[in-house]
FIDO-486141 format. One record per residue: residue number from 1; residue in one letter; x, z, y of N, C-alpha, C in turn. Coordinates in steps of 0.2 Angstrom, whole numbers, plus 5000, padded with zeros to 4 digits. Atoms other than C-alpha are relative to their C-alpha. Layout:
% residues N
 num residuo  n_x  n_z  n_y ca_x ca_z ca_y  c_x  c_z  c_y
 NUM       A    X    Z    Y    X    Z    Y    X    Z    Y
...
% end
This chain:
% residues 240
 num residuo  n_x  n_z  n_y ca_x ca_z ca_y  c_x  c_z  c_y
   1       M 5000 5006 4996 4987 5020 4915 5005 4994 4997
   2       Q 4996 5005 5003 4993 5006 4904 4996 4993 5000
   3       F 5003 5007 5000 4989 4987 4905 4998 4998 4993
   4       T 5002 5003 5006 4979 4979 4891 5001 4992 5001
   5       E 4999 5007 4998 4980 4962 4901 5003 5000 5007
   6       T 4998 5001 4993 4989 4956 4916 4996 4994 5003
   7       L 5004 5005 4996 4979 4946 4929 5003 4996 5005
   8       A 4996 5003 4994 4991 4943 4943 5006 5004 5001
   9       Q 4994 4997 4998 5008 4947 4949 5004 4996 5005
  10       G 4996 5003 4995 5020 4943 4963 5006 5005 5003
  11       C 4995 4995 4997 5034 4950 4974 5000 4998 5007
  12       Y 5000 5001 4993 5037 4952 4992 5008 5000 5002
  13       H 4993 5001 4997 5053 4946 5001 5001 5003 5007
  14       Y 4999 4997 4993 5060 4955 5016 5006 4997 5003
  15       S 4995 5002 4996 5070 4949 5030 5000 5004 5007
  16       C 4999 4997 4994 5077 4956 5046 5004 4996 5005
  17       D 4997 5005 4995 5081 4945 5061 5003 4994 4996
  18       G 4999 5006 5004 5081 4930 5048 5005 5002 4994
  19       R 4996 4999 5005 5093 4939 5036 4997 5003 4994
  20       T 5003 4998 5006 5087 4942 5018 5003 5007 4999
  21       M 4998 4993 5001 5087 4961 5014 5000 5002 4993
  22       P 5000 4998 5007 5091 4969 4997 4994 5004 4998
  23       V 5006 4996 5002 5073 4975 4993 4997 4996 4995
  24       Q 5004 5003 5005 5065 4972 4977 4993 5003 5000
  25       D 5007 4997 5000 5046 4974 4979 4995 4995 4996
  26       T 5004 5004 5005 5036 4968 4964 4994 5003 4999
  27       W 5007 4997 5002 5018 4971 4958 4997 4996 4995
  28       Q 5004 5003 5005 5006 4967 4944 4993 5003 5001
  29       L 5007 4998 5000 4987 4968 4943 4997 4998 4993
  30       G 5003 5001 5006 4978 4970 4927 4994 5005 4998
  31       R 5005 4995 5002 4965 4980 4917 5003 5004 4994
  32       D 4998 4996 5006 4967 4995 4905 4994 5000 4995
  33       K 5005 5001 5006 4957 4998 4889 4993 5003 5002
  34       K 5007 4998 4998 4943 5006 4899 4997 4995 5005
  35       G 5002 5005 4996 4941 4990 4909 5001 5001 5007
  36       R 4999 4998 4993 4947 4998 4925 5006 4995 5002
  37       R 4995 5005 4997 4957 4987 4937 5006 5004 5002
  38       L 4994 4997 4999 4975 4993 4938 5005 4996 5004
  39       L 4995 5003 4996 4988 4989 4951 5006 5004 5000
  40       T 4994 4996 5000 5006 4994 4949 5005 4996 5005
  41       S 4996 5003 4996 5020 4991 4961 5007 5004 5001
  42       Q 4994 4996 4999 5038 4996 4964 5005 4997 5006
  43       R 4995 5002 4995 5050 4995 4979 5006 5003 4999
  44       L 4993 4997 5001 5068 4997 4975 5005 4997 5005
  45       V 4995 5003 4995 5083 4995 4987 5007 5001 4997
  46       G 4993 4999 5002 5101 4992 4983 5002 4999 4993
  47       E 4998 5002 5007 5111 4989 4967 4998 5006 4995
  48       L 5002 4994 5004 5106 5007 4960 4993 5000 4999
  49       G 5007 5000 5002 5088 5003 4961 4996 5006 5002
  50       F 5003 4995 4998 5083 5018 4971 4993 4998 5004
  51       G 5006 5001 4996 5065 5019 4978 4994 5003 4997
  52       I 5006 4997 5002 5047 5022 4974 4996 4995 4996
  53       T 5005 5004 5004 5034 5016 4961 4993 5003 5001
  54       A 5007 4998 5000 5015 5017 4961 4996 4997 4995
  55       R 5005 5002 5005 5002 5015 4948 4993 5002 5002
  56       A 5006 4998 4997 4984 5015 4955 4994 4996 4996
  57       V 5007 5003 5003 4966 5012 4949 4996 4998 5007
  58       L 5004 5003 4994 4955 5001 4961 4993 5000 4998
  59       S 5007 5000 5001 4937 5003 4962 4996 5000 5007
  60       A 5004 5001 4993 4924 4998 4976 5004 4999 5006
  61       K 4996 5002 4995 4938 4991 4986 5004 5006 5003
  62       L 4996 4994 4998 4947 5008 4986 5005 5002 4995
  63       V 4995 4997 5005 4962 5016 4978 4996 5007 4998
  64       T 5004 4994 5002 4953 5030 4968 5005 5005 4997
  65       E 4995 4995 5003 4968 5037 4959 5007 4996 5000
  66       C 4993 5003 5000 4987 5034 4960 5005 5005 4997
  67       L 4994 4997 5003 5003 5040 4951 5006 4998 5004
  68       L 4994 5002 4996 5019 5040 4962 5006 5003 4997
  69       H 4994 4997 5002 5037 5042 4957 5006 4997 5005
  70       W 4994 5001 4995 5052 5043 4969 5007 5002 4996
  71       R 4993 4999 5003 5070 5041 4963 5005 4998 5005
  72       D 4994 5001 4996 5086 5043 4973 5006 5004 4998
  73       E 4993 4997 5003 5104 5050 4972 4999 5007 4999
  74       T 5001 4992 5001 5097 5068 4973 4996 5001 4994
  75       G 5004 4999 5006 5085 5066 4959 4993 4996 5000
  76       E 5006 5003 5001 5067 5062 4955 4994 5004 5002
  77       V 5006 4997 4998 5050 5067 4962 4994 4996 4998
  78       S 5006 5004 5001 5032 5063 4956 4994 5003 5003
  79       A 5006 4997 4997 5015 5065 4963 4994 4996 4997
  80       R 5006 5004 5002 4997 5061 4958 4994 5002 5005
  81       Y 5006 4999 4995 4982 5058 4970 4994 4997 4997
  82       Q 5006 5002 5002 4964 5056 4966 4994 5002 5004
  83       L 5006 4999 4997 4947 5054 4974 4996 5004 4996
  84       L 5004 4996 5004 4936 5068 4968 4993 4997 5001
  85       T 5007 5003 5000 4920 5058 4964 4995 5003 4996
  86       P 5005 4997 5005 4904 5066 4957 4999 4995 4995
  87       A 5002 5004 5006 4900 5061 4940 4994 4995 5001
  88       G 5005 5005 5000 4890 5045 4939 4999 4997 5007
  89       K 5001 5003 4994 4893 5041 4957 5006 4995 5001
  90       N 4994 5005 4999 4904 5026 4964 5005 5004 5005
  91       A 4995 4998 4995 4920 5030 4974 4998 4999 5007
  92       H 5002 5001 4993 4917 5032 4993 5006 5003 5004
  93       L 4994 4998 4996 4930 5035 5007 4999 5007 5003
  94       N 5001 4993 4998 4921 5052 5011 5002 5005 4994
  95       N 4999 4995 5005 4926 5059 4994 5007 5004 5002
  96       P 4994 4996 4999 4939 5073 4995 5006 4997 4996
  97       V 4994 5002 5003 4957 5069 4990 5004 5005 4997
  98       D 4997 4995 5004 4965 5079 4977 5008 4998 4999
  99       A 4993 5002 5000 4984 5079 4978 5004 5005 4996
 100       H 4996 4996 5004 4997 5086 4966 5007 4997 5001
 101       W 4993 5002 4999 5016 5085 4969 5005 5006 4998
 102       C 4995 4995 5002 5032 5094 4964 5005 5001 5005
 103       G 4995 4998 4995 5043 5103 4977 5005 5004 4997
 104       P 4995 4995 5003 5058 5114 4975 4998 5006 4997
 105       N 5003 4994 5002 5047 5128 4972 4995 4999 4994
 106       G 5004 5001 5005 5038 5120 4958 4994 4996 5002
 107       P 5006 5004 4999 5021 5111 4956 4996 5003 5007
 108       Q 5004 4999 4994 5011 5110 4973 4993 4997 4999
 109       H 5007 5002 5000 4992 5107 4975 4997 5000 5007
 110       R 5004 4999 4994 4981 5103 4990 4994 4995 4999
 111       V 5006 5004 4999 4963 5096 4992 4999 4999 5007
 112       L 5002 5002 4993 4959 5087 5008 4993 4999 5000
 113       S 5008 5000 5001 4941 5090 5011 4997 4994 5002
 114       E 5003 5006 4999 4928 5078 5013 5000 4997 5008
 115       G 5000 5004 4993 4929 5065 5028 5002 4993 4999
 116       A 4998 5007 5001 4932 5047 5031 5007 4999 5000
 117       R 4993 5001 5001 4949 5045 5024 5001 4994 4994
 118       L 4998 5005 5004 4957 5030 5015 5007 5003 4996
 119       L 4994 4999 5004 4970 5033 5001 5005 4994 4999
 120       F 4996 5006 5000 4985 5022 5003 5007 5002 4997
 121       P 4994 4999 5003 5000 5022 4991 5006 4997 5003
 122       L 4994 5003 4996 5012 5014 5004 5002 4993 4998
 123       M 4997 5006 5002 5016 4999 4994 4997 4994 5004
 124       R 5002 5005 4996 5014 4982 5003 4993 4997 4996
 125       I 5005 5003 5004 5002 4975 4989 4993 5004 5002
 126       F 5006 4996 4999 4989 4989 4994 4998 4999 5007
 127       M 5002 5000 4993 4989 4984 5012 4994 4995 5002
 128       G 5006 5004 4999 4976 4970 5010 4994 5003 5001
 129       P 5006 4996 5000 4962 4981 5005 5000 5005 5006
 130       L 5000 4995 4994 4968 4994 5018 4998 4997 5006
 131       L 5002 5003 4994 4967 4982 5032 4993 4998 5001
 132       I 5007 5002 5000 4950 4976 5027 4996 5006 5002
 133       N 5004 4994 4999 4943 4993 5026 5001 5003 5007
 134       L 4998 4997 4994 4952 4999 5042 4996 4996 5006
 135       S 5003 5004 4995 4945 4984 5052 4992 5001 5001
 136       Q 5007 4998 4999 4927 4991 5049 4999 5005 5005
 137       F 5000 4994 4996 4931 5006 5060 5003 4998 5007
 138       K 4998 5002 4993 4932 5001 5079 5006 5005 5002
 139       E 4995 4996 4998 4942 5017 5082 5005 5002 4995
 140       G 4995 4999 5006 4952 5017 5066 4997 5006 4996
 141       C 5002 4996 5005 4952 5029 5052 5006 5004 4998
 142       E 4995 4996 5003 4962 5043 5044 5002 4997 4993
 143       V 4997 5003 5006 4974 5037 5030 5004 5006 4997
 144       V 4995 4996 5004 4982 5048 5017 5005 4997 4996
 145       T 4994 5003 5004 4999 5043 5011 5005 5005 4998
 146       P 4995 4996 5002 5013 5051 5001 5006 5000 5005
 147       D 4995 4999 4995 5026 5058 5013 5007 4997 4998
 148       I 4993 5002 5002 5043 5048 5012 5004 5000 5007
 149       V 4996 5001 4993 5048 5050 5031 5007 5003 4999
 150       D 4993 4997 5000 5063 5061 5027 5001 5003 4993
 151       P 4999 4998 5007 5067 5061 5008 5005 5006 4999
 152       S 4996 4994 5001 5080 5075 5011 4996 5007 5000
 153       Q 5005 4994 5000 5065 5087 5014 4996 5000 4994
 154       R 5002 5000 5006 5062 5089 4996 4993 5003 4999
 155       G 5007 4996 5001 5047 5101 4998 4994 4995 5003
 156       K 5005 5005 4998 5038 5087 5008 5000 4993 4997
 157       L 5000 5007 5003 5043 5072 4998 4994 4999 4995
 158       L 5006 5002 5004 5027 5064 4991 4994 5004 5001
 159       A 5006 4995 4998 5016 5078 4999 4995 4996 5004
 160       P 5005 5003 4996 5000 5072 5007 5002 5000 5007
 161       R 4999 5000 4993 5002 5066 5025 4994 4996 5003
 162       V 5006 5003 4997 4987 5062 5035 5002 4997 5007
 163       S 4998 5004 4993 4989 5049 5050 4994 4996 5002
 164       H 5006 5004 4997 4976 5040 5061 5003 4992 5000
 165       R 4998 5007 4999 4978 5021 5059 4994 4995 5002
 166       Q 5005 5004 4997 4969 5006 5066 5002 4992 4998
 167       A 4998 5007 5001 4968 4987 5062 4994 4996 5003
 168       Q 5005 5004 4997 4959 4974 5072 5001 4993 4998
 169       T 4999 5007 5001 4956 4956 5068 5002 4996 5006
 170       V 4998 5004 4994 4964 4943 5079 4997 4993 5000
 171       V 5003 5007 4999 4956 4927 5085 5006 4995 4999
 172       G 4995 5005 5002 4966 4912 5078 5002 5001 4993
 173       D 4997 5000 5007 4976 4910 5062 5007 5001 5000
 174       A 4993 4998 5000 4993 4913 5056 5005 4995 5004
 175       T 4996 5005 4997 5000 4897 5063 5000 5001 5007
 176       T 5000 4999 4993 4995 4901 5081 5004 5007 5001
 177       L 4996 4994 4999 5004 4918 5079 5007 5000 4997
 178       G 4993 5001 5001 5020 4911 5074 5002 5000 4992
 179       A 4999 4999 5007 5018 4912 5055 4998 4994 4996
 180       Q 5002 5007 5002 5017 4893 5051 5001 5000 4992
 181       D 4998 5001 5007 5024 4896 5033 4994 5003 4996
 182       L 5006 4997 5004 5007 4905 5028 4994 4996 5000
 183       G 5006 5004 5000 4995 4891 5032 4995 5002 5004
 184       N 5005 4999 4995 4979 4890 5041 4994 5005 4997
 185       E 5006 4996 5003 4966 4899 5029 5002 5008 4999
 186       V 4998 4993 5000 4973 4917 5033 4998 5004 5006
 187       S 5003 4996 4994 4965 4931 5043 5006 5004 5002
 188       A 4994 4996 4997 4977 4940 5055 4997 5006 5003
 189       F 5002 4993 4997 4976 4958 5060 5006 5003 5004
 190       I 4995 4996 4997 4985 4969 5072 4999 5007 4997
 191       Y 5000 4993 5004 4990 4985 5063 5004 5005 5004
 192       H 4997 4995 4997 4994 5001 5071 5001 5006 4995
 193       G 4998 4996 5005 5003 5011 5058 5003 5006 5002
 194       D 4996 4994 4998 5015 5025 5058 5005 4998 5005
 195       E 4995 5001 4995 5029 5027 5070 5005 4994 4999
 196       A 4995 5005 5002 5040 5015 5061 4997 4993 5000
 197       E 5004 5006 5000 5027 5001 5061 4995 4999 5005
 198       R 5005 5001 4995 5018 5000 5077 4999 4993 5002
 199       D 5002 5007 4997 5009 4984 5083 5003 4995 4995
 200       A 4998 5005 5005 5013 4975 5067 4994 4994 4999
 201       H 5004 5005 5001 5005 4958 5064 5000 4999 4992
 202       C 5001 5000 5007 4998 4957 5046 4995 4994 4998
 203       F 5003 5006 5002 4991 4941 5037 4997 5001 4993
 204       V 5004 4999 5006 4978 4942 5023 4996 4994 4998
 205       D 5004 5006 5002 4971 4928 5013 4993 5002 4997
 206       K 5007 4999 5002 4953 4926 5006 4999 5005 4994
 207       R 5001 4995 5006 4957 4936 4990 5002 5007 5002
 208       G 4998 4993 4998 4962 4951 5000 5008 5002 4999
 209       L 4993 5000 5001 4981 4948 4997 5004 5000 5007
 210       L 4996 5000 4995 4993 4953 5010 5006 4995 4999
 211       V 4996 5005 5001 5003 4937 5012 5006 5000 5005
 212       G 4994 4999 4995 5014 4941 5027 4999 5006 5005
 213       Y 5000 4993 4996 5019 4956 5038 5006 4999 5004
 214       D 4994 5000 4995 5029 4955 5054 4999 5006 5004
 215       W 5000 4995 4995 5034 4970 5064 5007 5001 5003
 216       P 4993 4999 4996 5047 4974 5078 5002 5008 4999
 217       S 4997 4994 5001 5058 4989 5074 5001 5004 5007
 218       S 4999 4996 4994 5061 5003 5087 5007 4997 5004
 219       T 4994 5002 4998 5078 4995 5089 5000 4992 5003
 220       G 5001 5007 4998 5071 4978 5093 5001 4994 4995
 221       R 4999 5005 5005 5074 4969 5077 4993 4998 4997
 222       L 5006 5003 5003 5061 4958 5069 5000 5000 4993
 223       W 5001 5000 5008 5056 4962 5051 4994 4996 4998
 224       K 5005 5004 5003 5046 4950 5041 5000 5001 4992
 225       V 5002 4999 5008 5038 4952 5023 4996 4994 4999
 226       R 5004 5005 5002 5032 4937 5014 4999 5000 4992
 227       L 5001 5000 5007 5023 4936 4997 5002 4993 4997
 228       R 4997 5005 5003 5032 4925 4985 4998 5000 4992
 229       D 5001 5000 5007 5031 4920 4966 4993 5002 4998
 230       L 5007 4997 5002 5012 4923 4965 4998 4996 4994
 231       E 5003 5002 5006 5004 4921 4948 4993 5003 5000
 232       W 5006 4998 4999 4985 4922 4949 4995 4998 4995
 233       S 5004 5002 5005 4972 4922 4935 4994 4996 5003
 234       S 5006 5003 4998 4957 4910 4936 4994 5005 4999
 235       Q 5005 4995 5001 4947 4926 4931 4998 5004 5006
 236       L 5000 4995 4994 4950 4934 4948 4997 4996 5006
 237       N 5002 5003 4994 4941 4931 4964 5004 5004 5006
 238       T 4997 4995 4995 4948 4946 4974 5005 5005 4997
 239       L 4995 4995 5002 4962 4959 4973 4996 5006 4998
 240       A 5004 4993 5001 4950 4974 4974 4993 4999 5000
% end
């Protein structure tokens, strides 16, 4: 998964109750030598730069393959996820998900059988396509993510975690929902994610880019994420 050209890049800025948080969340979109569309992202926290990185292949508006790497004060853990797509066929959300990760007892492997599931590598840049896909299902859909709920549980870290998530479009625009800084030509979604991010308001532009993300924490604090420093090639129409 190496770039032969870069087509777009940007970063997400985080704030909590108006205070800037020490999160570095950057991404790049490009192509490899096979012509595949690659999306890489890293989210690092603090001066030591601990956090997670993801490198993914996008096809048919889906994440079809991703490599993940976690680094913290305890050590490093890696994982690989892939949709098992029959030869000559396009990727589909009903394809089985093949997961490999390393736990304390060595390499681990699990295949999640066929079913309507979306592969989501957790990073903010992947949320635009995720929300668009989820919004097509009135009752929501199962989403496969690498587990980072409790990094101290090394056997579970980056192992596949399946959860049910929903996204509904909201009538109105970002301005009417209190996100005036995002402009008018942005679609708004209400997103029901995991326990940490319930009832989030998400804002996606016509290119499929997540440009804003607001969610209240369980302690009542308001978190906001905004896309900044965007560079976008004229060759591109959409992210995925």
